[in-house]
N, CA, C and O atoms as a Maestro MAE file, in Angstrom:
{
 s_m_m2io_version
 :::
 2.0.0
}

f_m_ct {
 s_m_title
 :::
 protein
 m_atom[344] {
  # First column is atom index #
  i_m_mmod_type
  r_m_x_coord
  r_m_y_coord
  r_m_z_coord
  i_m_residue_number
  s_m_chain_name
  s_m_pdb_residue_name
  s_m_pdb_atom_name
  i_m_atomic_number
  :::
  1 25 -0.518 -15.949 9.004 1 A "MET " " N  " 7
  2 3 -0.825 -15.127 7.846 1 A "MET " " CA " 6
  3 2 -0.281 -13.737 8.084 1 A "MET " " C  " 6
  4 15 0.127 -13.406 9.197 1 A "MET " " O  " 8
  5 25 -0.273 -12.902 7.017 2 A "ALA " " N  " 7
  6 3 0.369 -11.605 7.054 2 A "ALA " " CA " 6
  7 2 -0.665 -10.475 7.347 2 A "ALA " " C  " 6
  8 15 -1.839 -10.547 6.985 2 A "ALA " " O  " 8
  9 25 -0.134 -9.428 8.028 3 A "ASP " " N  " 7
  10 3 -0.829 -8.186 8.204 3 A "ASP " " CA " 6
  11 2 -0.461 -7.298 7.050 3 A "ASP " " C  " 6
  12 15 0.722 -7.086 6.783 3 A "ASP " " O  " 8
  13 25 -1.448 -6.772 6.358 4 A "ILE " " N  " 7
  14 3 -1.235 -6.037 5.105 4 A "ILE " " CA " 6
  15 2 -1.822 -4.628 5.142 4 A "ILE " " C  " 6
  16 15 -2.935 -4.437 5.631 4 A "ILE " " O  " 8
  17 25 -1.094 -3.647 4.635 5 A "LEU " " N  " 7
  18 3 -1.530 -2.265 4.431 5 A "LEU " " CA " 6
  19 2 -1.762 -2.101 2.948 5 A "LEU " " C  " 6
  20 15 -0.868 -2.356 2.142 5 A "LEU " " O  " 8
  21 25 -2.959 -1.677 2.585 6 A "ILE " " N  " 7
  22 3 -3.330 -1.420 1.176 6 A "ILE " " CA " 6
  23 2 -3.195 0.096 0.941 6 A "ILE " " C  " 6
  24 15 -3.719 0.916 1.694 6 A "ILE " " O  " 8
  25 25 -2.469 0.426 -0.137 7 A "VAL " " N  " 7
  26 3 -2.290 1.825 -0.497 7 A "VAL " " CA " 6
  27 2 -2.709 2.005 -1.957 7 A "VAL " " C  " 6
  28 15 -2.070 1.481 -2.870 7 A "VAL " " O  " 8
  29 25 -3.800 2.758 -2.157 8 A "ASP " " N  " 7
  30 3 -4.297 3.017 -3.525 8 A "ASP " " CA " 6
  31 2 -5.237 4.206 -3.442 8 A "ASP " " C  " 6
  32 15 -5.996 4.311 -2.478 8 A "ASP " " O  " 8
  33 25 -5.214 5.101 -4.413 9 A "ASP " " N  " 7
  34 3 -6.121 6.230 -4.405 9 A "ASP " " CA " 6
  35 2 -7.513 5.902 -4.867 9 A "ASP " " C  " 6
  36 15 -8.427 6.715 -4.737 9 A "ASP " " O  " 8
  37 25 -7.684 4.682 -5.422 10 A "SER " " N  " 7
  38 3 -8.995 4.233 -5.861 10 A "SER " " CA " 6
  39 2 -9.688 3.414 -4.747 10 A "SER " " C  " 6
  40 15 -9.150 2.415 -4.270 10 A "SER " " O  " 8
  41 25 -10.889 3.862 -4.351 11 A "ALA " " N  " 7
  42 3 -11.649 3.073 -3.376 11 A "ALA " " CA " 6
  43 2 -12.020 1.708 -3.944 11 A "ALA " " C  " 6
  44 15 -12.036 0.705 -3.230 11 A "ALA " " O  " 8
  45 25 -12.315 1.690 -5.224 12 A "VAL " " N  " 7
  46 3 -12.712 0.448 -5.867 12 A "VAL " " CA " 6
  47 2 -11.553 -0.572 -5.852 12 A "VAL " " C  " 6
  48 15 -11.754 -1.751 -5.562 12 A "VAL " " O  " 8
  49 25 -10.344 -0.090 -6.170 13 A "ALA " " N  " 7
  50 3 -9.149 -0.923 -6.135 13 A "ALA " " CA " 6
  51 2 -8.856 -1.430 -4.717 13 A "ALA " " C  " 6
  52 15 -8.528 -2.600 -4.517 13 A "ALA " " O  " 8
  53 25 -8.981 -0.534 -3.749 14 A "ARG " " N  " 7
  54 3 -8.793 -0.981 -2.341 14 A "ARG " " CA " 6
  55 2 -9.728 -2.052 -1.898 14 A "ARG " " C  " 6
  56 15 -9.335 -2.989 -1.203 14 A "ARG " " O  " 8
  57 25 -11.013 -1.918 -2.310 15 A "ALA " " N  " 7
  58 3 -12.004 -2.862 -1.913 15 A "ALA " " CA " 6
  59 2 -11.747 -4.209 -2.633 15 A "ALA " " C  " 6
  60 15 -11.937 -5.265 -2.030 15 A "ALA " " O  " 8
  61 25 -11.330 -4.184 -3.878 16 A "ALA " " N  " 7
  62 3 -10.990 -5.423 -4.577 16 A "ALA " " CA " 6
  63 2 -9.769 -6.109 -3.979 16 A "ALA " " C  " 6
  64 15 -9.768 -7.333 -3.849 16 A "ALA " " O  " 8
  65 25 -8.736 -5.368 -3.613 17 A "LEU " " N  " 7
  66 3 -7.557 -5.913 -3.007 17 A "LEU " " CA " 6
  67 2 -7.902 -6.480 -1.638 17 A "LEU " " C  " 6
  68 15 -7.418 -7.552 -1.275 17 A "LEU " " O  " 8
  69 25 -8.730 -5.777 -0.875 18 A "ARG " " N  " 7
  70 3 -9.166 -6.247 0.469 18 A "ARG " " CA " 6
  71 2 -9.835 -7.632 0.287 18 A "ARG " " C  " 6
  72 15 -9.512 -8.578 1.005 18 A "ARG " " O  " 8
  73 25 -10.740 -7.734 -0.653 19 A "LYS " " N  " 7
  74 3 -11.434 -8.982 -0.893 19 A "LYS " " CA " 6
  75 2 -10.465 -10.135 -1.187 19 A "LYS " " C  " 6
  76 15 -10.558 -11.213 -0.599 19 A "LYS " " O  " 8
  77 25 -9.544 -9.880 -2.100 20 A "ILE " " N  " 7
  78 3 -8.559 -10.910 -2.478 20 A "ILE " " CA " 6
  79 2 -7.705 -11.290 -1.278 20 A "ILE " " C  " 6
  80 15 -7.535 -12.473 -0.983 20 A "ILE " " O  " 8
  81 25 -7.177 -10.309 -0.596 21 A "ILE " " N  " 7
  82 3 -6.253 -10.530 0.523 21 A "ILE " " CA " 6
  83 2 -6.926 -11.327 1.647 21 A "ILE " " C  " 6
  84 15 -6.342 -12.277 2.168 21 A "ILE " " O  " 8
  85 25 -8.195 -10.928 2.032 22 A "THR " " N  " 7
  86 3 -8.880 -11.610 3.086 22 A "THR " " CA " 6
  87 2 -9.263 -13.034 2.647 22 A "THR " " C  " 6
  88 15 -9.225 -13.957 3.460 22 A "THR " " O  " 8
  89 25 -9.633 -13.220 1.367 23 A "SER " " N  " 7
  90 3 -9.994 -14.529 0.915 23 A "SER " " CA " 6
  91 2 -8.806 -15.499 1.004 23 A "SER " " C  " 6
  92 15 -8.991 -16.714 1.080 23 A "SER " " O  " 8
  93 25 -7.632 -14.967 0.994 24 A "LEU " " N  " 7
  94 3 -6.412 -15.816 1.068 24 A "LEU " " CA " 6
  95 2 -5.966 -16.080 2.553 24 A "LEU " " C  " 6
  96 15 -4.979 -16.761 2.831 24 A "LEU " " O  " 8
  97 25 -6.781 -15.480 3.479 25 A "GLY " " N  " 7
  98 3 -6.490 -15.687 4.907 25 A "GLY " " CA " 6
  99 2 -5.603 -14.651 5.568 25 A "GLY " " C  " 6
  100 15 -5.224 -14.792 6.731 25 A "GLY " " O  " 8
  101 25 -5.272 -13.601 4.813 26 A "HIS " " N  " 7
  102 3 -4.459 -12.547 5.399 26 A "HIS " " CA " 6
  103 2 -5.345 -11.510 6.033 26 A "HIS " " C  " 6
  104 15 -6.555 -11.511 5.804 26 A "HIS " " O  " 8
  105 25 -4.767 -10.606 6.842 27 A "LYS " " N  " 7
  106 3 -5.521 -9.564 7.544 27 A "LYS " " CA " 6
  107 2 -5.100 -8.179 7.011 27 A "LYS " " C  " 6
  108 15 -3.926 -7.807 6.995 27 A "LYS " " O  " 8
  109 25 -6.122 -7.458 6.585 28 A "VAL " " N  " 7
  110 3 -5.885 -6.033 6.149 28 A "VAL " " CA " 6
  111 2 -5.930 -5.222 7.424 28 A "VAL " " C  " 6
  112 15 -6.989 -5.116 8.044 28 A "VAL " " O  " 8
  113 25 -4.781 -4.627 7.847 29 A "VAL " " N  " 7
  114 3 -4.706 -3.840 9.027 29 A "VAL " " CA " 6
  115 2 -4.980 -2.365 8.835 29 A "VAL " " C  " 6
  116 15 -5.260 -1.639 9.788 29 A "VAL " " O  " 8
  117 25 -4.894 -1.925 7.570 30 A "GLY " " N  " 7
  118 3 -5.138 -0.501 7.265 30 A "GLY " " CA " 6
  119 2 -5.141 -0.239 5.800 30 A "GLY " " C  " 6
  120 15 -4.741 -1.074 4.989 30 A "GLY " " O  " 8
  121 25 -5.605 0.947 5.471 31 A "GLU " " N  " 7
  122 3 -5.657 1.409 4.061 31 A "GLU " " CA " 6
  123 2 -5.259 2.867 4.064 31 A "GLU " " C  " 6
  124 15 -5.495 3.604 5.022 31 A "GLU " " O  " 8
  125 25 -4.631 3.267 2.930 32 A "ALA " " N  " 7
  126 3 -4.268 4.677 2.682 32 A "ALA " " CA " 6
  127 2 -4.524 5.043 1.248 32 A "ALA " " C  " 6
  128 15 -4.294 4.240 0.343 32 A "ALA " " O  " 8
  129 25 -5.000 6.257 1.032 33 A "GLU " " N  " 7
  130 3 -5.246 6.687 -0.286 33 A "GLU " " CA " 6
  131 2 -4.213 7.678 -0.908 33 A "GLU " " C  " 6
  132 15 -4.360 8.127 -2.044 33 A "GLU " " O  " 8
  133 25 -3.191 7.985 -0.124 34 A "THR " " N  " 7
  134 3 -2.109 8.795 -0.583 34 A "THR " " CA " 6
  135 2 -0.736 8.242 -0.133 34 A "THR " " C  " 6
  136 15 -0.662 7.429 0.788 34 A "THR " " O  " 8
  137 25 0.319 8.682 -0.780 35 A "GLY " " N  " 7
  138 3 1.645 8.247 -0.399 35 A "GLY " " CA " 6
  139 2 2.026 8.812 0.970 35 A "GLY " " C  " 6
  140 15 2.667 8.122 1.764 35 A "GLY " " O  " 8
  141 25 1.663 9.985 1.239 36 A "ALA " " N  " 7
  142 3 1.982 10.596 2.556 36 A "ALA " " CA " 6
  143 2 1.311 9.811 3.692 36 A "ALA " " C  " 6
  144 15 1.919 9.501 4.716 36 A "ALA " " O  " 8
  145 25 0.005 9.499 3.454 37 A "LYS " " N  " 7
  146 3 -0.691 8.732 4.485 37 A "LYS " " CA " 6
  147 2 -0.109 7.326 4.615 37 A "LYS " " C  " 6
  148 15 -0.063 6.767 5.711 37 A "LYS " " O  " 8
  149 25 0.337 6.757 3.490 38 A "ALA " " N  " 7
  150 3 0.943 5.431 3.576 38 A "ALA " " CA " 6
  151 2 2.154 5.395 4.487 38 A "ALA " " C  " 6
  152 15 2.348 4.437 5.234 38 A "ALA " " O  " 8
  153 25 2.953 6.417 4.426 39 A "TYR " " N  " 7
  154 3 4.137 6.503 5.307 39 A "TYR " " CA " 6
  155 2 3.692 6.577 6.791 39 A "TYR " " C  " 6
  156 15 4.236 5.871 7.640 39 A "TYR " " O  " 8
  157 25 2.745 7.401 7.073 40 A "VAL " " N  " 7
  158 3 2.239 7.569 8.445 40 A "VAL " " CA " 6
  159 2 1.657 6.282 8.959 40 A "VAL " " C  " 6
  160 15 1.891 5.887 10.101 40 A "VAL " " O  " 8
  161 25 0.870 5.608 8.078 41 A "GLU " " N  " 7
  162 3 0.193 4.351 8.454 41 A "GLU " " CA " 6
  163 2 1.228 3.239 8.589 41 A "GLU " " C  " 6
  164 15 1.051 2.357 9.430 41 A "GLU " " O  " 8
  165 25 2.311 3.242 7.789 42 A "TYR " " N  " 7
  166 3 3.339 2.248 7.950 42 A "TYR " " CA " 6
  167 2 3.958 2.374 9.341 42 A "TYR " " C  " 6
  168 15 4.122 1.383 10.051 42 A "TYR " " O  " 8
  169 25 4.290 3.579 9.710 43 A "ILE " " N  " 7
  170 3 4.938 3.804 11.014 43 A "ILE " " CA " 6
  171 2 3.984 3.318 12.132 43 A "ILE " " C  " 6
  172 15 4.427 2.642 13.061 43 A "ILE " " O  " 8
  173 25 2.693 3.654 12.049 44 A "ARG " " N  " 7
  174 3 1.695 3.323 13.066 44 A "ARG " " CA " 6
  175 2 1.426 1.832 13.133 44 A "ARG " " C  " 6
  176 15 1.322 1.278 14.227 44 A "ARG " " O  " 8
  177 25 1.309 1.160 11.978 45 A "LEU " " N  " 7
  178 3 0.833 -0.203 11.926 45 A "LEU " " CA " 6
  179 2 1.960 -1.267 11.852 45 A "LEU " " C  " 6
  180 15 1.803 -2.389 12.331 45 A "LEU " " O  " 8
  181 25 3.103 -0.875 11.234 46 A "ARG " " N  " 7
  182 3 4.201 -1.805 10.999 46 A "ARG " " CA " 6
  183 2 3.727 -3.118 10.373 46 A "ARG " " C  " 6
  184 15 3.964 -4.186 10.937 46 A "ARG " " O  " 8
  185 25 3.071 -3.055 9.230 47 A "PRO " " N  " 7
  186 3 2.502 -4.252 8.619 47 A "PRO " " CA " 6
  187 2 3.611 -5.148 8.089 47 A "PRO " " C  " 6
  188 15 4.745 -4.704 7.916 47 A "PRO " " O  " 8
  189 25 3.277 -6.427 7.828 48 A "ASP " " N  " 7
  190 3 4.192 -7.382 7.274 48 A "ASP " " CA " 6
  191 2 4.469 -7.069 5.799 48 A "ASP " " C  " 6
  192 15 5.583 -7.233 5.301 48 A "ASP " " O  " 8
  193 25 3.396 -6.605 5.116 49 A "VAL " " N  " 7
  194 3 3.462 -6.326 3.678 49 A "VAL " " CA " 6
  195 2 2.631 -5.099 3.323 49 A "VAL " " C  " 6
  196 15 1.598 -4.867 3.951 49 A "VAL " " O  " 8
  197 25 3.038 -4.323 2.359 50 A "VAL " " N  " 7
  198 3 2.294 -3.210 1.815 50 A "VAL " " CA " 6
  199 2 2.011 -3.492 0.345 50 A "VAL " " C  " 6
  200 15 2.903 -3.936 -0.377 50 A "VAL " " O  " 8
  201 25 0.774 -3.242 -0.113 51 A "THR " " N  " 7
  202 3 0.507 -3.196 -1.546 51 A "THR " " CA " 6
  203 2 0.460 -1.741 -1.917 51 A "THR " " C  " 6
  204 15 -0.314 -0.989 -1.324 51 A "THR " " O  " 8
  205 25 1.258 -1.306 -2.878 52 A "MET " " N  " 7
  206 3 1.395 0.118 -3.179 52 A "MET " " CA " 6
  207 2 1.103 0.437 -4.622 52 A "MET " " C  " 6
  208 15 1.719 -0.100 -5.543 52 A "MET " " O  " 8
  209 25 0.133 1.336 -4.795 53 A "ASP " " N  " 7
  210 3 -0.182 1.853 -6.144 53 A "ASP " " CA " 6
  211 2 0.922 2.912 -6.436 53 A "ASP " " C  " 6
  212 15 1.371 3.611 -5.527 53 A "ASP " " O  " 8
  213 25 1.334 3.012 -7.679 54 A "LEU " " N  " 7
  214 3 2.410 4.003 -8.040 54 A "LEU " " CA " 6
  215 2 1.867 5.395 -8.339 54 A "LEU " " C  " 6
  216 15 2.500 6.384 -7.971 54 A "LEU " " O  " 8
  217 25 0.724 5.500 -8.992 55 A "THR " " N  " 7
  218 3 0.224 6.818 -9.444 55 A "THR " " CA " 6
  219 2 -0.842 7.282 -8.518 55 A "THR " " C  " 6
  220 15 -1.965 6.777 -8.500 55 A "THR " " O  " 8
  221 25 -0.436 8.314 -7.705 56 A "MET " " N  " 7
  222 3 -1.391 8.893 -6.748 56 A "MET " " CA " 6
  223 2 -1.030 10.399 -6.707 56 A "MET " " C  " 6
  224 15 0.114 10.779 -6.958 56 A "MET " " O  " 8
  225 25 -2.024 11.237 -6.387 57 A "GLU " " N  " 7
  226 3 -1.841 12.654 -6.195 57 A "GLU " " CA " 6
  227 2 -0.849 12.926 -5.085 57 A "GLU " " C  " 6
  228 15 -0.720 12.125 -4.160 57 A "GLU " " O  " 8
  229 25 -0.159 14.026 -5.161 58 A "GLY " " N  " 7
  230 3 0.759 14.424 -4.086 58 A "GLY " " CA " 6
  231 2 1.968 13.494 -4.119 58 A "GLY " " C  " 6
  232 15 2.601 13.342 -5.164 58 A "GLY " " O  " 8
  233 25 2.288 12.887 -3.017 59 A "MET " " N  " 7
  234 3 3.411 11.930 -2.913 59 A "MET " " CA " 6
  235 2 3.049 10.648 -3.639 59 A "MET " " C  " 6
  236 15 2.095 9.963 -3.268 59 A "MET " " O  " 8
  237 25 3.798 10.330 -4.658 60 A "SER " " N  " 7
  238 3 3.521 9.134 -5.473 60 A "SER " " CA " 6
  239 2 3.854 7.843 -4.654 60 A "SER " " C  " 6
  240 15 4.493 7.873 -3.602 60 A "SER " " O  " 8
  241 25 3.386 6.758 -5.207 61 A "GLY " " N  " 7
  242 3 3.698 5.453 -4.551 61 A "GLY " " CA " 6
  243 2 5.188 5.203 -4.614 61 A "GLY " " C  " 6
  244 15 5.737 4.622 -3.677 61 A "GLY " " O  " 8
  245 25 5.882 5.616 -5.684 62 A "ALA " " N  " 7
  246 3 7.300 5.427 -5.759 62 A "ALA " " CA " 6
  247 2 8.032 6.222 -4.695 62 A "ALA " " C  " 6
  248 15 8.972 5.732 -4.068 62 A "ALA " " O  " 8
  249 25 7.582 7.475 -4.497 63 A "GLU " " N  " 7
  250 3 8.193 8.291 -3.460 63 A "GLU " " CA " 6
  251 2 7.914 7.718 -2.076 63 A "GLU " " C  " 6
  252 15 8.797 7.698 -1.219 63 A "GLU " " O  " 8
  253 25 6.701 7.258 -1.861 64 A "ALA " " N  " 7
  254 3 6.340 6.699 -0.562 64 A "ALA " " CA " 6
  255 2 7.161 5.413 -0.314 64 A "ALA " " C  " 6
  256 15 7.654 5.198 0.793 64 A "ALA " " O  " 8
  257 25 7.299 4.598 -1.304 65 A "THR " " N  " 7
  258 3 8.098 3.400 -1.161 65 A "THR " " CA " 6
  259 2 9.543 3.728 -0.810 65 A "THR " " C  " 6
  260 15 10.135 3.105 0.072 65 A "THR " " O  " 8
  261 25 10.091 4.691 -1.494 66 A "SER " " N  " 7
  262 3 11.513 5.084 -1.186 66 A "SER " " CA " 6
  263 2 11.636 5.585 0.242 66 A "SER " " C  " 6
  264 15 12.597 5.251 0.934 66 A "SER " " O  " 8
  265 25 10.661 6.391 0.697 67 A "LYS " " N  " 7
  266 3 10.693 6.920 2.043 67 A "LYS " " CA " 6
  267 2 10.562 5.820 3.098 67 A "LYS " " C  " 6
  268 15 11.268 5.817 4.107 67 A "LYS " " O  " 8
  269 25 9.612 4.855 2.833 68 A "ILE " " N  " 7
  270 3 9.457 3.802 3.788 68 A "ILE " " CA " 6
  271 2 10.745 2.908 3.889 68 A "ILE " " C  " 6
  272 15 11.213 2.565 4.975 68 A "ILE " " O  " 8
  273 25 11.269 2.564 2.709 69 A "VAL " " N  " 7
  274 3 12.440 1.665 2.687 69 A "VAL " " CA " 6
  275 2 13.683 2.348 3.253 69 A "VAL " " C  " 6
  276 15 14.544 1.690 3.837 69 A "VAL " " O  " 8
  277 25 13.778 3.672 3.078 70 A "ALA " " N  " 7
  278 3 14.908 4.427 3.620 70 A "ALA " " CA " 6
  279 2 14.879 4.390 5.180 70 A "ALA " " C  " 6
  280 15 15.930 4.379 5.821 70 A "ALA " " O  " 8
  281 25 13.729 4.373 5.739 71 A "THR " " N  " 7
  282 3 13.575 4.304 7.198 71 A "THR " " CA " 6
  283 2 13.509 2.896 7.751 71 A "THR " " C  " 6
  284 15 14.071 2.573 8.797 71 A "THR " " O  " 8
  285 25 12.788 2.066 6.987 72 A "PHE " " N  " 7
  286 3 12.558 0.650 7.466 72 A "PHE " " CA " 6
  287 2 13.151 -0.281 6.388 72 A "PHE " " C  " 6
  288 15 12.441 -0.686 5.468 72 A "PHE " " O  " 8
  289 25 14.426 -0.614 6.498 73 A "THR " " N  " 7
  290 3 15.056 -1.388 5.428 73 A "THR " " CA " 6
  291 2 14.536 -2.780 5.268 73 A "THR " " C  " 6
  292 15 14.834 -3.443 4.274 73 A "THR " " O  " 8
  293 25 13.760 -3.244 6.225 74 A "ASP " " N  " 7
  294 3 13.183 -4.627 6.110 74 A "ASP " " CA " 6
  295 2 11.760 -4.592 5.562 74 A "ASP " " C  " 6
  296 15 11.101 -5.632 5.546 74 A "ASP " " O  " 8
  297 25 11.249 -3.425 5.107 75 A "ALA " " N  " 7
  298 3 9.911 -3.297 4.595 75 A "ALA " " CA " 6
  299 2 9.723 -4.155 3.370 75 A "ALA " " C  " 6
  300 15 10.611 -4.263 2.524 75 A "ALA " " O  " 8
  301 25 8.530 -4.778 3.280 76 A "LYS " " N  " 7
  302 3 8.187 -5.620 2.116 76 A "LYS " " CA " 6
  303 2 7.041 -4.903 1.409 76 A "LYS " " C  " 6
  304 15 5.942 -4.792 1.951 76 A "LYS " " O  " 8
  305 25 7.298 -4.425 0.217 77 A "ILE " " N  " 7
  306 3 6.312 -3.652 -0.548 77 A "ILE " " CA " 6
  307 2 6.071 -4.291 -1.917 77 A "ILE " " C  " 6
  308 15 7.010 -4.534 -2.675 77 A "ILE " " O  " 8
  309 25 4.819 -4.554 -2.214 78 A "ILE " " N  " 7
  310 3 4.428 -5.067 -3.531 78 A "ILE " " CA " 6
  311 2 3.800 -3.945 -4.281 78 A "ILE " " C  " 6
  312 15 2.821 -3.360 -3.817 78 A "ILE " " O  " 8
  313 25 4.339 -3.621 -5.443 79 A "VAL " " N  " 7
  314 3 3.801 -2.585 -6.293 79 A "VAL " " CA " 6
  315 2 2.714 -3.151 -7.147 79 A "VAL " " C  " 6
  316 15 2.953 -4.088 -7.909 79 A "VAL " " O  " 8
  317 25 1.493 -2.599 -7.040 80 A "ILE " " N  " 7
  318 3 0.359 -2.985 -7.859 80 A "ILE " " CA " 6
  319 2 -0.171 -1.698 -8.491 80 A "ILE " " C  " 6
  320 15 -0.663 -0.813 -7.790 80 A "ILE " " O  " 8
  321 25 -0.067 -1.598 -9.822 81 A "SER " " N  " 7
  322 3 -0.481 -0.388 -10.423 81 A "SER " " CA " 6
  323 2 -1.009 -0.652 -11.862 81 A "SER " " C  " 6
  324 15 -0.483 -1.485 -12.599 81 A "SER " " O  " 8
  325 25 -2.024 0.068 -12.200 82 A "ALA " " N  " 7
  326 3 -2.583 -0.011 -13.547 82 A "ALA " " CA " 6
  327 2 -2.420 1.344 -14.165 82 A "ALA " " C  " 6
  328 15 -2.821 2.344 -13.570 82 A "ALA " " O  " 8
  329 25 -1.837 1.410 -15.353 83 A "MET " " N  " 7
  330 3 -1.618 2.708 -15.997 83 A "MET " " CA " 6
  331 2 -2.328 2.595 -17.378 83 A "MET " " C  " 6
  332 15 -2.118 1.662 -18.153 83 A "MET " " O  " 8
  333 25 -3.193 3.634 -17.624 84 A "GLU " " N  " 7
  334 3 -3.875 3.590 -18.898 84 A "GLU " " CA " 6
  335 2 -3.071 4.372 -19.905 84 A "GLU " " C  " 6
  336 15 -2.581 5.462 -19.609 84 A "GLU " " O  " 8
  337 25 -2.932 3.821 -21.094 85 A "GLU " " N  " 7
  338 3 -2.183 4.509 -22.102 85 A "GLU " " CA " 6
  339 2 -2.978 4.433 -23.403 85 A "GLU " " C  " 6
  340 15 -3.470 3.366 -23.770 85 A "GLU " " O  " 8
  341 25 -3.104 5.565 -24.101 86 A "ARG " " N  " 7
  342 3 -3.873 5.575 -25.340 86 A "ARG " " CA " 6
  343 2 -2.935 5.288 -26.518 86 A "ARG " " C  " 6
  344 15 -3.379 5.249 -27.665 86 A "ARG " " O  " 8
  :::
 }
 m_bond[343] {
  # First column is bond index #
  i_m_from
  i_m_to
  i_m_order
  :::
  1 1 2 1
  2 2 3 1
  3 3 4 2
  4 3 5 1
  5 5 6 1
  6 6 7 1
  7 7 8 2
  8 7 9 1
  9 9 10 1
  10 10 11 1
  11 11 12 2
  12 11 13 1
  13 13 14 1
  14 14 15 1
  15 15 16 2
  16 15 17 1
  17 17 18 1
  18 18 19 1
  19 19 20 2
  20 19 21 1
  21 21 22 1
  22 22 23 1
  23 23 24 2
  24 23 25 1
  25 25 26 1
  26 26 27 1
  27 27 28 2
  28 27 29 1
  29 29 30 1
  30 30 31 1
  31 31 32 2
  32 31 33 1
  33 33 34 1
  34 34 35 1
  35 35 36 2
  36 35 37 1
  37 37 38 1
  38 38 39 1
  39 39 40 2
  40 39 41 1
  41 41 42 1
  42 42 43 1
  43 43 44 2
  44 43 45 1
  45 45 46 1
  46 46 47 1
  47 47 48 2
  48 47 49 1
  49 49 50 1
  50 50 51 1
  51 51 52 2
  52 51 53 1
  53 53 54 1
  54 54 55 1
  55 55 56 2
  56 55 57 1
  57 57 58 1
  58 58 59 1
  59 59 60 2
  60 59 61 1
  61 61 62 1
  62 62 63 1
  63 63 64 2
  64 63 65 1
  65 65 66 1
  66 66 67 1
  67 67 68 2
  68 67 69 1
  69 69 70 1
  70 70 71 1
  71 71 72 2
  72 71 73 1
  73 73 74 1
  74 74 75 1
  75 75 76 2
  76 75 77 1
  77 77 78 1
  78 78 79 1
  79 79 80 2
  80 79 81 1
  81 81 82 1
  82 82 83 1
  83 83 84 2
  84 83 85 1
  85 85 86 1
  86 86 87 1
  87 87 88 2
  88 87 89 1
  89 89 90 1
  90 90 91 1
  91 91 92 2
  92 91 93 1
  93 93 94 1
  94 94 95 1
  95 95 96 2
  96 95 97 1
  97 97 98 1
  98 98 99 1
  99 99 100 2
  100 99 101 1
  101 101 102 1
  102 102 103 1
  103 103 104 2
  104 103 105 1
  105 105 106 1
  106 106 107 1
  107 107 108 2
  108 107 109 1
  109 109 110 1
  110 110 111 1
  111 111 112 2
  112 111 113 1
  113 113 114 1
  114 114 115 1
  115 115 116 2
  116 115 117 1
  117 117 118 1
  118 118 119 1
  119 119 120 2
  120 119 121 1
  121 121 122 1
  122 122 123 1
  123 123 124 2
  124 123 125 1
  125 125 126 1
  126 126 127 1
  127 127 128 2
  128 127 129 1
  129 129 130 1
  130 130 131 1
  131 131 132 2
  132 131 133 1
  133 133 134 1
  134 134 135 1
  135 135 136 2
  136 135 137 1
  137 137 138 1
  138 138 139 1
  139 139 140 2
  140 139 141 1
  141 141 142 1
  142 142 143 1
  143 143 144 2
  144 143 145 1
  145 145 146 1
  146 146 147 1
  147 147 148 2
  148 147 149 1
  149 149 150 1
  150 150 151 1
  151 151 152 2
  152 151 153 1
  153 153 154 1
  154 154 155 1
  155 155 156 2
  156 155 157 1
  157 157 158 1
  158 158 159 1
  159 159 160 2
  160 159 161 1
  161 161 162 1
  162 162 163 1
  163 163 164 2
  164 163 165 1
  165 165 166 1
  166 166 167 1
  167 167 168 2
  168 167 169 1
  169 169 170 1
  170 170 171 1
  171 171 172 2
  172 171 173 1
  173 173 174 1
  174 174 175 1
  175 175 176 2
  176 175 177 1
  177 177 178 1
  178 178 179 1
  179 179 180 2
  180 179 181 1
  181 181 182 1
  182 182 183 1
  183 183 184 2
  184 183 185 1
  185 185 186 1
  186 186 187 1
  187 187 188 2
  188 187 189 1
  189 189 190 1
  190 190 191 1
  191 191 192 2
  192 191 193 1
  193 193 194 1
  194 194 195 1
  195 195 196 2
  196 195 197 1
  197 197 198 1
  198 198 199 1
  199 199 200 2
  200 199 201 1
  201 201 202 1
  202 202 203 1
  203 203 204 2
  204 203 205 1
  205 205 206 1
  206 206 207 1
  207 207 208 2
  208 207 209 1
  209 209 210 1
  210 210 211 1
  211 211 212 2
  212 211 213 1
  213 213 214 1
  214 214 215 1
  215 215 216 2
  216 215 217 1
  217 217 218 1
  218 218 219 1
  219 219 220 2
  220 219 221 1
  221 221 222 1
  222 222 223 1
  223 223 224 2
  224 223 225 1
  225 225 226 1
  226 226 227 1
  227 227 228 2
  228 227 229 1
  229 229 230 1
  230 230 231 1
  231 231 232 2
  232 231 233 1
  233 233 234 1
  234 234 235 1
  235 235 236 2
  236 235 237 1
  237 237 238 1
  238 238 239 1
  239 239 240 2
  240 239 241 1
  241 241 242 1
  242 242 243 1
  243 243 244 2
  244 243 245 1
  245 245 246 1
  246 246 247 1
  247 247 248 2
  248 247 249 1
  249 249 250 1
  250 250 251 1
  251 251 252 2
  252 251 253 1
  253 253 254 1
  254 254 255 1
  255 255 256 2
  256 255 257 1
  257 257 258 1
  258 258 259 1
  259 259 260 2
  260 259 261 1
  261 261 262 1
  262 262 263 1
  263 263 264 2
  264 263 265 1
  265 265 266 1
  266 266 267 1
  267 267 268 2
  268 267 269 1
  269 269 270 1
  270 270 271 1
  271 271 272 2
  272 271 273 1
  273 273 274 1
  274 274 275 1
  275 275 276 2
  276 275 277 1
  277 277 278 1
  278 278 279 1
  279 279 280 2
  280 279 281 1
  281 281 282 1
  282 282 283 1
  283 283 284 2
  284 283 285 1
  285 285 286 1
  286 286 287 1
  287 287 288 2
  288 287 289 1
  289 289 290 1
  290 290 291 1
  291 291 292 2
  292 291 293 1
  293 293 294 1
  294 294 295 1
  295 295 296 2
  296 295 297 1
  297 297 298 1
  298 298 299 1
  299 299 300 2
  300 299 301 1
  301 301 302 1
  302 302 303 1
  303 303 304 2
  304 303 305 1
  305 305 306 1
  306 306 307 1
  307 307 308 2
  308 307 309 1
  309 309 310 1
  310 310 311 1
  311 311 312 2
  312 311 313 1
  313 313 314 1
  314 314 315 1
  315 315 316 2
  316 315 317 1
  317 317 318 1
  318 318 319 1
  319 319 320 2
  320 319 321 1
  321 321 322 1
  322 322 323 1
  323 323 324 2
  324 323 325 1
  325 325 326 1
  326 326 327 1
  327 327 328 2
  328 327 329 1
  329 329 330 1
  330 330 331 1
  331 331 332 2
  332 331 333 1
  333 333 334 1
  334 334 335 1
  335 335 336 2
  336 335 337 1
  337 337 338 1
  338 338 339 1
  339 339 340 2
  340 339 341 1
  341 341 342 1
  342 342 343 1
  343 343 344 2
  :::
 }
}
């Protein structure tokens, strides 16, 4: 099974993803609530897969994804994002 890093600024979303991921037999090796922390945690943990929210304060998920992929070309990142529109 895969080692997974969850990146989302919502604690509720991180908890829901953790529940889904672990129920499928994967291991959550870390969590990050900002894009900047996601990059640091990726370097430290070298997970098999990252789930990445796009809209976060500071460094966005898109920016963090670009930075991770520029350094680690083999990175596997799944974008999971909910955007509310009126």
